[in-house]
C-alpha positions as CSV (number, residue, x, y, z in Angstrom):
1,M,40.3,-9.0,10.9
2,K,41.6,-9.9,14.2
3,A,45.1,-9.1,13.2
4,L,43.2,-5.6,12.5
5,H,41.4,-5.5,15.6
6,D,44.4,-6.4,17.8
7,F,46.5,-3.6,15.7
8,V,43.8,-0.8,15.9
9,E,43.6,-1.8,20.1
10,G,47.5,-2.0,20.6
11,K,48.8,0.6,18.3
12,I,46.1,3.3,18.2
13,K,43.8,3.0,21.1
14,P,46.1,3.8,23.6
15,N,47.1,7.4,22.0
16,F,43.6,8.5,22.4
17,E,42.9,7.1,25.4
18,E,42.3,9.7,28.6
19,G,45.9,11.6,29.6
20,A,47.3,10.7,26.3
21,K,48.4,13.2,24.0
22,L,45.5,13.0,21.3
23,H,42.9,12.2,23.6
24,K,40.6,15.3,22.4
25,L,40.5,13.8,19.2
26,W,38.9,10.5,20.9
27,P,35.3,11.0,19.6
28,V,37.5,10.4,15.9
29,Y,38.8,7.8,17.0
30,D,36.0,6.3,18.8
31,G,34.0,7.1,15.2
32,L,36.2,4.8,13.1
33,Y,36.4,1.9,15.4
34,T,32.7,1.7,15.9
35,F,32.5,1.6,12.3
36,L,35.3,-1.2,11.5
37,F,34.0,-3.3,14.6
38,V,31.0,-3.7,17.1
39,P,31.3,-1.3,19.9
40,G,32.3,-2.9,23.2
41,H,29.7,-0.5,25.2
42,T,27.4,-2.4,27.8
43,A,24.7,-1.2,29.7
44,H,25.4,0.0,33.2
45,S,21.6,-0.8,34.6
46,G,18.2,-2.5,33.7
47,A,18.2,-2.1,29.6
48,H,14.6,-1.9,28.2
49,V,15.0,-2.3,24.7
50,R,16.5,-5.5,23.6
51,D,16.8,-5.6,19.6
52,G,19.3,-6.5,17.1
53,I,18.8,-3.2,15.6
54,D,20.9,0.1,16.4
55,L,21.6,3.6,14.0
56,K,24.5,2.3,12.1
57,R,22.7,-0.9,11.0
58,T,19.4,0.9,10.3
59,M,22.2,3.7,8.6
60,N,23.3,0.4,6.4
61,T,20.6,-0.9,6.0
62,V,19.5,2.6,3.7
63,I,22.5,2.4,2.2
64,T,22.1,-1.0,0.7
65,A,18.9,-0.1,-0.6
66,L,20.7,3.0,-2.5
67,I,23.1,1.3,-3.5
68,P,21.0,0.0,-6.9
69,C,20.4,3.8,-7.5
70,L,24.0,4.8,-7.3
71,L,25.1,2.6,-9.5
72,F,22.5,2.6,-12.3
73,G,23.4,6.5,-11.5
74,M,26.9,6.1,-12.6
75,W,25.9,4.2,-16.1
76,N,23.1,5.9,-16.8
77,V,25.6,9.0,-17.0
78,G,27.6,7.7,-19.2
79,Y,24.3,6.5,-21.5
80,H,23.2,9.8,-22.0
81,H,26.7,11.2,-22.5
82,Y,27.5,9.1,-25.8
83,N,24.2,8.9,-26.8
84,A,23.9,12.3,-26.8
85,L,27.1,12.3,-29.2
86,G,26.2,9.8,-31.3
87,M,29.1,7.2,-29.9
88,D,28.9,3.4,-30.2
89,V,30.8,2.6,-27.0
90,T,30.6,-0.8,-24.6
91,F,28.4,-0.5,-21.4
92,F,31.4,-0.4,-19.3
93,D,33.0,2.9,-21.2
94,Q,29.3,4.2,-20.5
95,F,29.5,3.2,-16.7
96,L,33.3,4.0,-16.4
97,F,32.2,7.6,-17.2
98,G,29.6,8.2,-15.1
99,A,31.8,6.8,-12.1
100,I,34.8,9.5,-13.0
101,K,31.8,11.9,-12.4
102,V,29.8,10.1,-9.6
103,L,32.4,9.4,-7.0
104,P,33.9,12.8,-6.9
105,M,30.2,13.8,-5.7
106,V,30.3,11.2,-3.2
107,I,33.4,11.2,-2.1
108,V,32.9,15.6,-1.5
109,S,30.0,15.0,-0.1
110,Y,31.1,12.1,2.5
111,G,34.4,14.2,3.3
112,V,32.8,17.5,3.8
113,G,30.5,16.5,5.8
114,L,31.8,13.7,7.9
115,G,34.9,16.3,8.5
116,I,32.2,18.2,9.5
117,E,30.6,16.1,12.1
118,F,33.9,15.0,13.6
119,F,34.5,18.9,14.3
120,F,31.5,19.2,16.4
121,C,31.9,16.0,18.0
122,V,35.6,17.1,19.1
123,I,34.3,20.4,20.5
124,K,31.2,19.3,22.2
125,G,33.3,15.8,23.3
126,H,30.5,13.5,22.3
127,Q,30.3,10.3,20.0
128,I,30.3,10.3,16.5
129,E,27.0,10.2,15.6
130,E,26.2,8.0,12.3
131,G,22.8,9.8,11.1
132,Y,25.3,11.3,8.2
133,L,26.1,8.2,6.9
134,V,22.4,8.1,5.2
135,T,22.7,12.0,4.3
136,G,26.1,12.2,2.4
137,M,24.4,9.6,0.1
138,L,21.3,11.2,-1.0
139,I,23.2,14.1,-1.7
140,P,25.3,13.6,-4.8
141,L,22.4,11.0,-5.6
142,I,19.6,14.5,-5.7
143,M,22.2,17.0,-7.3
144,P,23.0,17.5,-10.9
145,V,26.0,15.4,-12.2
146,D,27.8,18.6,-13.6
147,L,26.9,20.7,-10.4
148,P,30.8,21.9,-9.7
149,L,32.2,20.0,-6.8
150,W,32.7,23.8,-4.8
151,M,29.1,24.4,-4.6
152,L,28.6,20.3,-3.6
153,A,30.7,21.4,-0.6
154,L,29.2,24.6,0.1
155,S,25.4,22.6,-0.2
156,V,26.8,19.9,2.2
157,V,28.2,22.5,4.9
158,F,24.7,24.7,5.1
159,A,23.2,21.0,5.4
160,V,24.9,20.3,7.9
161,V,25.6,22.9,10.3
162,I,22.5,25.3,9.5
163,G,20.0,21.9,8.8
164,K,21.8,19.6,11.9
165,E,23.9,21.0,14.3
166,V,21.9,24.3,15.0
167,F,19.7,21.8,15.9
168,G,21.5,19.5,18.6
169,G,23.1,17.1,15.5
170,T,20.9,14.0,14.4
171,G,17.5,12.9,15.8
172,M,17.2,16.5,16.9
173,N,16.9,18.2,13.3
174,I,13.4,19.4,12.4
175,F,14.2,19.4,8.1
176,N,15.7,16.7,6.2
177,P,19.3,17.5,5.4
178,A,19.7,15.8,2.2
179,L,16.6,18.2,0.7
180,L,18.0,21.4,2.5
181,A,21.6,20.3,0.6
182,R,19.6,20.2,-2.7
183,A,17.5,23.4,-1.9
184,F,20.4,25.5,-1.1
185,A,21.9,24.5,-4.5
186,F,18.5,25.2,-6.2
187,F,18.0,28.9,-4.4
188,A,21.9,29.7,-4.6
189,Y,23.0,28.7,-8.1
190,P,19.6,28.0,-10.1
191,T,21.4,28.3,-13.7
192,W,23.0,24.9,-12.9
193,M,20.0,23.0,-11.2
194,S,17.9,23.5,-14.4
195,G,18.8,20.6,-16.3
196,D,20.2,22.2,-18.9
197,K,23.5,21.0,-17.8
198,V,22.7,17.8,-16.4
199,W,24.4,15.2,-18.3
200,I,27.0,16.3,-20.9
201,N,30.2,16.7,-19.9
202,T,31.7,19.8,-22.0
203,D,35.1,19.4,-20.7
204,V,36.7,17.1,-22.8
205,A,40.4,16.9,-23.8
206,E,42.3,19.8,-26.1
207,G,39.6,22.3,-24.4
208,Q,37.3,22.2,-26.8
209,A,32.9,21.3,-26.5
210,V,31.7,17.7,-27.4
211,V,28.5,19.0,-28.2
212,D,27.9,22.8,-28.8
213,G,24.4,24.0,-27.8
214,F,23.1,20.4,-26.0
215,S,20.5,20.8,-24.0
216,G,19.8,17.6,-21.7
217,A,16.6,18.7,-20.4
218,T,15.0,16.7,-17.9
219,I,10.9,14.8,-18.5
220,L,9.8,17.4,-16.2
221,G,11.5,20.3,-17.9
222,D,10.7,19.7,-21.5
223,L,6.9,18.9,-19.7
224,A,7.1,22.8,-18.0
225,T,8.0,24.7,-21.2
226,T,6.9,22.2,-24.4
227,G,3.9,20.7,-22.8
228,A,5.4,17.3,-24.3
229,T,8.5,14.5,-23.9
230,S,10.1,12.3,-26.7
231,Y,10.5,9.7,-23.8
232,S,8.2,7.0,-22.8
233,A,6.6,6.1,-19.8
234,F,8.6,2.9,-19.9
235,E,11.8,4.4,-20.9
236,A,10.8,6.6,-17.5
237,F,10.0,3.5,-15.5
238,L,13.5,2.1,-16.3
239,G,15.3,5.4,-15.7
240,L,16.8,5.7,-19.0
241,I,16.3,9.5,-18.8
242,P,17.7,12.5,-17.9
243,G,17.4,13.5,-14.4
244,S,19.5,13.5,-10.8
245,V,22.3,10.9,-10.3
246,G,20.2,8.5,-8.5
247,E,15.8,9.5,-9.0
248,T,15.4,8.4,-12.7
249,S,14.6,4.6,-12.4
250,T,11.8,4.0,-10.6
251,L,12.2,0.1,-11.0
252,L,15.3,0.1,-8.8
253,I,13.5,2.9,-6.4
254,L,11.1,0.2,-5.9
255,A,13.6,-2.2,-5.1
256,G,14.6,-0.2,-2.4
257,A,11.2,0.7,-0.7
258,G,10.7,-3.1,-0.7
259,L,13.8,-3.8,1.4
260,L,13.6,-0.9,3.3
261,I,9.9,-2.1,3.8
262,F,10.6,-5.1,4.5
263,T,13.5,-4.9,7.2
264,G,11.2,-2.1,8.6
265,I,13.4,0.5,8.4
266,G,11.2,2.3,6.0
267,S,7.5,3.7,7.0
268,W,5.2,1.6,4.3
269,K,2.3,4.4,5.4
270,I,4.1,7.0,4.4
271,M,5.1,5.2,1.1
272,L,1.6,4.1,0.1
273,S,0.3,7.8,1.3
274,G,2.4,9.6,-0.5
275,V,2.0,7.7,-4.0
276,L,-2.4,7.5,-3.2
277,G,-1.9,11.9,-2.9
278,G,0.3,12.3,-6.0
279,A,-2.3,10.0,-7.6
280,T,-4.9,12.2,-6.8
281,M,-4.0,15.2,-7.7
282,G,-2.9,13.6,-10.8
283,I,-6.3,12.5,-11.4
284,I,-7.6,16.6,-10.8
285,F,-5.6,17.8,-12.8
286,N,-6.6,14.9,-15.7
287,L,-10.4,16.1,-14.9
288,V,-9.5,20.1,-15.1
289,A,-7.0,20.0,-18.3
290,P,-9.6,21.4,-21.2
291,Y,-10.2,24.1,-18.6
292,A,-6.2,25.1,-18.4
293,L,-4.7,28.6,-19.4
294,S,-2.3,27.7,-21.9
295,P,-1.7,25.2,-24.1
296,E,1.5,23.8,-22.5
297,Q,-0.2,23.7,-18.8
298,Q,-2.9,21.9,-20.5
299,A,-0.8,19.3,-22.0
300,F,0.9,18.9,-18.9
301,M,-2.4,18.5,-16.6
302,A,-3.3,15.7,-19.5
303,V,0.0,13.4,-18.6
304,P,-1.7,10.1,-17.0
305,F,-1.6,10.5,-13.3
306,W,0.1,7.4,-13.1
307,Q,3.5,9.2,-15.1
308,Q,3.1,11.8,-12.7
309,L,4.4,8.9,-10.3
310,I,7.5,7.4,-12.2
311,F,8.7,11.0,-14.0
312,G,11.3,13.0,-12.2
313,G,12.3,12.8,-8.3
314,F,8.6,11.8,-7.1
315,A,9.5,7.9,-6.1
316,F,12.6,8.3,-4.9
317,G,11.7,11.7,-2.9
318,I,8.8,9.4,-1.7
319,V,10.7,6.6,-0.6
320,F,14.1,7.9,0.7
321,M,13.4,11.7,1.8
322,A,9.6,11.8,2.9
323,T,10.0,8.5,5.4
324,D,13.3,10.1,7.1
325,P,12.1,9.2,10.7
326,V,13.5,12.2,12.6
327,S,11.8,14.8,10.1
328,G,8.4,13.3,9.4
329,S,5.6,12.3,11.0
330,Q,6.0,9.9,14.3
331,T,2.8,8.8,15.2
332,E,0.9,5.7,12.4
333,K,-2.5,7.7,12.2
334,G,-0.5,11.0,11.1
335,K,1.7,9.1,8.6
336,W,-1.3,8.8,6.6
337,F,-1.9,12.4,6.5
338,Y,1.6,13.0,6.1
339,G,2.6,11.2,3.1
340,F,-0.4,12.5,1.7
341,L,0.5,15.6,2.0
342,I,3.8,15.3,-0.1
343,G,2.6,13.6,-2.9
344,F,-0.6,16.0,-3.0
345,L,1.4,18.8,-2.9
346,A,4.3,17.6,-4.9
347,I,2.1,17.7,-8.0
348,M,0.8,20.7,-7.8
349,I,3.7,22.9,-7.6
350,R,5.1,20.7,-10.4
351,V,2.5,21.2,-12.8
352,F,1.7,25.2,-11.6
353,N,4.9,26.1,-11.3
354,P,6.5,26.3,-14.4
355,A,9.6,28.0,-12.8
356,Y,10.1,24.9,-11.3
357,P,9.0,21.8,-12.9
358,E,9.3,19.2,-9.5
359,G,8.0,20.3,-6.8
360,I,9.0,16.7,-4.3
361,M,11.8,18.7,-2.3
362,L,9.8,21.5,-1.5
363,A,6.8,19.7,-0.7
364,I,8.8,17.6,1.7
365,L,10.2,20.3,3.3
366,F,6.9,22.5,3.8
367,M,5.2,19.2,5.7
368,N,8.4,18.6,7.9
369,T,7.2,21.8,9.6
370,M,4.1,20.4,9.6
371,A,4.7,17.0,10.9
372,P,4.6,18.2,14.7
373,L,1.4,19.4,14.0
374,I,0.2,16.4,12.4
375,D,1.0,14.7,15.1
376,H,-0.1,17.1,18.3
377,Y,-4.0,16.7,16.5
378,V,-3.5,13.0,16.7
379,V,-2.3,12.4,19.8
380,E,-4.9,15.1,21.1
381,A,-7.8,13.6,19.4
382,N,-6.8,10.3,21.0
383,I,-6.6,11.2,24.4
384,K,-10.1,12.9,23.8
385,K,-11.9,9.7,22.5
386,R,-10.2,7.7,26.0
387,Q,-11.4,10.7,27.7
388,K,-14.9,9.7,26.4
389,R,-14.6,6.2,26.6
390,L,-13.5,6.8,30.3
391,A,-16.5,9.6,31.3
392,L,-18.8,6.3,29.7
393,K,-17.1,3.9,31.7
394,T,-17.7,6.1,34.5
395,A,-21.5,7.1,33.6
396,G,-22.2,3.6,33.5
397,A,-20.9,2.4,36.4
């Protein structure tokens, strides 16, 4: 590692220093350097924050929590593909097929997203921001695996430019950029986001379709249209179900949640309140299911509330999306209201809207807009309490 460091410092760095021909590209060099090595920056005045954590370490911790979901998603893609074909293949074959399908999505996400980030850094002349390290991983994990790469690239462009840069970059955005990418893809290319082509690859050698007319609809798609599903709750918990790349395994999502909570990166208050909100809405639906207008909706409402929490992208959204520290609620009490309403609205949207059976994306994006308002009222309530205590103390004196 020392040899690499000496090479970068001695051979590459001089080309980007002030006065050199590549000086305008200094943010690009600095971003790559700080990704490989600990930055050599020091504080020039009194530092009031002394902690071992920084933005890069925060992002790396979240990525570490996401890796199990990524690896499982790769295998799951191959598992459902070969299972639909009725072919008995090895674990390695399943994983390899999934990796071939998923890794290009990750590469496109990071390539396009970081390219735009570097472009804006060069134009503005500031250091590269590490915020996209997590966004670049989240975007392919919440997309259908058969989404064309050019659609994914356009979604990334929309997320980075409209979701981040127009607001000032990392730390200034009001919406979760990864969810904006999915929202763009859903509304711009709805036929590709419906779930019909999630798992089965129809582009094979000799130009023949692997399975003619096969439908790989998700559990929520089945429940919304027929009111029933062939997958068990245990299969859903393990992740042996169709869905977007990284959202299926509740077990691994819980493992990631444990890491985020243990390291203090993710808010356990938002996660817990989100689960409570989803469970509350699920219980309400269980109680009113007999009064539903159609047999399909009645069956969907009658799904046990705890199963609603492990179906679809609910768990993934609550753990990795709702806890975004930038677009979520900032006050401790506000996090309880913020998370609860996300869970509550997510289950409500998925059941009431048969055209869009997954509601976690819209619930989080809506609550992103409400987070500042929640924090405002929490702060105002605290101010009034303090003023009241001060008035009582003054009157008593």
